[in-house]
N, C-alpha and C positions, 0 to 999 in steps of 0.2 A: 522621423525619429528612428534611430538605429539602435536596436537592442541586441547585445551578444548574450547568448545563453550557454552556460557551461554545464555539461554532465559527462563524467568520465566514461563510465562503463555502459555498454548496451546489452540488455538481455531482453529478447523479444517477448518474454513471459513476465517481465518485471513490472510491478505497479508503478514505480517511479518513472520508468521509461514511458509507460503508457500516458502518464500525466504530462511529461514533457512533449510527447508527440501531439497530444490533444491540445495543449496550450499553444504550440506552434501553429497547428492548423487553425485554431481560433484566431490567433493574431494575424494570420495570413489574410483574414477577411477584414482587417482594419488598414489604416494608413501607416502602420508600423513596419519597418524593415527589420527582419530578424535574421541573425546568424547563429548557427549552432556550432559550438566547439566541443569535440568529443574524440575519443579514440576511434570509434566507428559508429555508424548510425544507419537506420533505414532511410532511403530517399524520401524527401517530403517536398512536394511541388512548391516552388516559390521561396524556399528557404535556402540560404547560402550555408553550405556545410564546410567547415574548416577542420581538417584533421589534425589532431595533436596526439601522437602515439609514440612517446619516447620509450626506449628499451627499459626493461625492468626485470628483476628477479625477486619474487616475494611481494606480499601485499603492502608492506611498509614502504619499500622502494617504489612500488607502483604508485601509491598515493602521493608520496613526497616528490617524486620525479614529475608526475603530471602537474602538480601544483606549481612547480617552478617553471616548467615549459609553457604552461597555458598563460601565465602572466606575461611572458615575453611576447606571445602571440597577440594578447590584448593590447600591448603597447603599439604593435604594428597595425592592428585593425582600427584602433581609435573609435570605438562606438560611443554613442551618447550615454548609454547605461550598460552596466555589466551585471547580469543576474546569474549567480552560481548556485548549482545544486550540489556542489562539492565544497569542502572546507579549504578554500583558497583565500588569499589575503588581498587580491586585487579586484574585488567585486564591490559594487555599490549596493546590491541587493543580494541577500542570501535567502534561499528557500530551504527551510529546515524540514525537508520532506522525510529525512531519516530520523527526525526527532533529536533528542539529546543523548549523546553516546554514553555518558556516565549512567544515565537512567537505564539504558539498554543493558549495560554490563551488570548493574545492580539487580535488575530483574532476572537476568540469566543466571546469576550466582545463587539465587534463592533455591534452585533445584539441583545444585551440584554438591559433590562431596568436598570435604575441606581441602584435599590436595588439589582438586580441580579449581576450587575458589582461589587458592593461593596462586596457581598458575595464571588464572585470569587476571588477578590483581596486579601481577608483575609483568604481564605481557607487554613487550616493547611496542607491538602494533597498537593495542588498545590505549596505552599511555600516550603514544604519538597522536592518535585521533583526539583524545581528550585535550591534549595541549593545543592542537591546531584549532579545535572548536572554541576554546577559551580565547585564543589569540584573535580569531576571526570575529567573534561576537563582541569583544571588547575593543576592537580596532576603531579608532576615530573616523577612518575613511568610510566605514560601513554606514549607509544611510537608511536602510530598511531591512527588516527581516519578515519574510512571509511564512506564516505557520499555517498548516492545513487543519489545525484543530486548536481549540482553546486549551486543551490539555498540554500541548507542546508550548504554547505561549506562557502558561503558568510555570512550567518547568524551566524555561529560559530565564524568566524573571527571578526564579528561586536560586539559580546557581551562578548567574553571571551579572556583572556590573554593567548594565545596559539601560539606556533611557527607554522607559516604557512606551514613549510615543513612537519609537522606531518600529515597534512590533505590530504587524497587521495579520489578522486571521482571514485568509481567503481559502475557502473550502475547495476541494477538488471538484472538477466538473465531469459530467457523464453525458454521452450522446443519448438523450432520452428518446430519440427517434429509432436508433438502432437497438438500444436496450429497452425493450417494450414488452408488455404482457402478451402481445399478439404472437410472440414466438411459441406460446403455449399451444397454439393451434397445431403445431407439428409434433406435439408430445407423443401421440400414439405411435407414429412411425419410429421416433427416436427411442422410445422405450422398447419397442420390438427389437431394434438393432442391438440394444444393450441387454436383451433378455430379461426385461423387467415387466412385471404385470401391471395392468392399469390400477389395480387395487393397492399395490405396494406403496409404502411411504418412502420417499427418497430424499436423503440429505446429501448436499454437495459440500465438499471441502475444496476450496480453490486457492492455491498459493504455493509459491516455491520457497524453499527454506523451511522445512517441516518443523524443525525444533522451535523456532521463534513463533511460527504461526499456530503452534499448539496441536499438531496432529496426534501426538501421543495422548493428550487429554481427550481429543475428539474420539479416538478409538476406544478408550476406556469408558467414556460416557456412553458411546454407542453400544457397547457390549451388553448393557443392561436392558436394551430394547427388545421387542418381540421379533419373531422370525420373519415377519412381513415387512421389516424395515431394512433398507439398504443404504450404503454409503459409497458415494463416488469421490475418489481422491484425484484431483486434477492439479498437476504441478510436478516440480523436480526437486530432488534432494540427493546429494551424493551418498547419503546413508539410507537409501530407499530399502535395502535388504533388511535393515534393522526393523523398519516399520512393517514389512511383510511378515517377519518372524513374530512380531508382537501381535499382529492380527491372528496368526496361527495359534499363538499361546492363549489368546483370549477366546478362541473357538469361533471367530467371526469371519474367517477368511472367505467363506463361501458367499458372504453378504457384503463384502468390501471389494470394490473394483478399483485397482490402481491404474489410472489411465495415462499417466505420464504428462509432460507439458503439452499444452495445446494452444496454438495461436488463436483459434476461434473457440471461445468459451461459451458462446450463446447456446449451443445444443444442451449443455449441462445445466444451465439456468432453466432451459425449457422443460427438462424432465424433473427438476428438483422441486420438492415441496418446501424446502428451507435450506439456508446456507448456515453451516456451522464453522466458526472461526474463533477458537478459544486462545487467541494470541497472548503471549505474556508481555509483548510491547509492539505496538504498531501505531504510528502517528495518525494515519487515516488510510485504511486499506481501500484501494479503488474497487476491489471486488465487492465490498459491502454496498457501495453505491450502485454498481452494475446489477447486483442481485435485486436490490430494492426497486430499481427502475424496471426490472423485468417482472415485478410483482411477486418476488420471493422474499419472505420474512427472513431476518438475519438474527442469529444467535452469536454474540461476541462477548468480549471481556471488558472490564472496567479500564484496562490499560490499552484499549483501542480508541482512537479518536472517533471512530464510527459510533461509539456509545452515545455521543452527543446528539445524534439524530435518530436514536432508537428509544421508543417508549415501551416498557414491558407490557405484554399482552395486547399491544396494538399493532406494531409493525415488526416485532421481534422480542428478544430478551437480552439482558445484560447481566453477566455473572462475574464474580471475582475470578481472575485467571486460574486460580488453583482450587476453585470450588467444583470438584468433580460431580457431586450430587446435584448442584445447581444446574450444571449443563445437562445432566441426564434428565432432570425434571423438565427442563425447557424443551428438550427433544421429545420427551414423552407427550407433552401437550400438543406439539406439532405433528405427532403421529396421527392425530385426528385430522383427516383431510379436509373436513368442513371448516375447522378452525384455521388450518393453514391457508385455505383459500380466502377466507375473510380477512385474515391478517395480511395476506398478499395484496389485496386491494388497497389496504391502508399503506402498505409498503410503497406501492407505486405513487400514491399521492404525496408521500413524504419525500420522494426522490425528485419530483418534478421541478422543485425550486433550485436544483443543483445542475442545471443544464450548462452546456459549454458556453453559450452566449453570456450567461450571467457571470461565469468565471472570467471571460474575456473582458467584460465591462469593468469588473473589479481590478483586474491587472492593468488595463490601460489607464484607468483613473489614477492608480498608484504611480505609474510611469509619468503621466502628465504632471501630477503634483510635484514629483521629484525634480522635473525639468523646468517647472515654471519659474520665472524670475522672482527673486525674493522681493 
């Protein structure tokens, strides 16, 4: 069986890219031959990489040009199945890892001024993506949609004319051997490197694209905590100076460490007592599963697919994306290190069913069902 997987952009710190890499590694342990078509990617042993990198200026041309060129390469490659992580029209399977674009735009608009909302509404790029998404999801050629959360599945059914039987929820997988509570054994040395005391309560925010991930909300909620609480911000955003200034304005800059993007996030899960991710829209953040697998409770929003695996006061907390007091109250509870440790143990147990082998089984079963003779 030959599967071609399409993902346009590569960001070594991106959650979607980590999913694709993990899925390819998992499939490499099966009898499925996989090819990856992308502009660029990290080398993966046993995977055939096909570069598709047409020239572009601007993000609308970028997406449109890639969609046209990649379909030409699919015609030449002739795989048994085409799975796309981009909104292209020559795929058999679409993984809606970025969610529903119109919902993302609606959520983003909630916190904007009316001129900014108007600009967003008439943006040529956002309107192109919404058009491409509708054309893709309502295309008769499309045989299956993989959603990484039930939230995204319900949104697709709400906004598009698509047969419900085509939609499959397959949750992200995490390497439960690599992401494991044993990393906490290194906590003392790592805290010393970061100049954090053993007694300090440490929250981690992990993710690039600070606006959508809710860093502003996290900073404001954190500002109400005691002096013995610290926040580690791991990730990249082109407006990082804005968030530095906000931390200064809130009077918390001495307790917030902006650590930039990191290829290896394990040390930050090791020192963290909890993960805070008040995203206004995230289909299912990989960092939530990584943290849970490391025994770190997660605080996230109702607009995060990770909310589906979190139970309040057990392995984390779920709040409305704009409920500042709710996030602050949840963080306050987890400032108690005894409570954080107990919830961390439950966090690990809740992550164990999301291992990479389980994800691979669900994916291969779907592929075999689609290729089976009628």
